[in-house]
C-alpha positions, 0 to 999 in steps of 0.5 A: 561499414558500420551498417553491417549489424542493423537489421536489414528490414531497417529503412535507412536514417542519417538521423540512425547514423549519426547516434551511431557515429555519436557513442561509437566516437568517444570513450566517455560512456555517454548517457542518453542525455549527451548523445542528444546534447552534440548531435542537436545542432547539427540535427534541429529536429533530432528529439530524445526519444528518439536517441533512447529509441537508437540507443535501444535498438542498438544495444539489441543487434549488439552494435552497441554495449550498456553500462547500465546505470550511472550516476541516475542515467544509463550509459554506454559504450561504443565497444560491445566486446567483453572489456573491465570498465571503473566507475568513479563513486564521486564524478561518474565518470566512466573508464575502461581498465586498458588490456585487462581481459575477462577471466575465462574461468570465472565465466567456466567457474558460474557455469559450474556454478548455476549448471547452466550457459553464461553468454555473457559477462560483465566487470567493473571496479568502483572507487575514486578517480585520479582527479577525485582521489586528490580532490579536483574539483574542476569538472573533468567526466 
């Protein structure tokens, strides 16, 4: 069940459930603004602040991941498991890079270098997506 990762002290909320469902139901790695625009018609009382607060809560709980800022907006991933991303430098599209696995050796080498313990690793490639590379100017992201 989706709520199993939520804190037991937190009150159940239909809006909160909808926000999590929205992020998990897409592969575009949405921003808070995108989530807000998707849900506003069904939840007229929803505020952008509520979306931001809940996305940060889900990120802290490990239910979703933050990819950092892309094109001036923080982007989120409904799949919190470590995986590789591609970010288009022109249009800002974020894509999962198939089944490419993060190399365990890389994390081990980094731990050795810092003499510490690494808990998380994020890897992303950047460049031009296929549409931007081909000069397609139609909106695709």
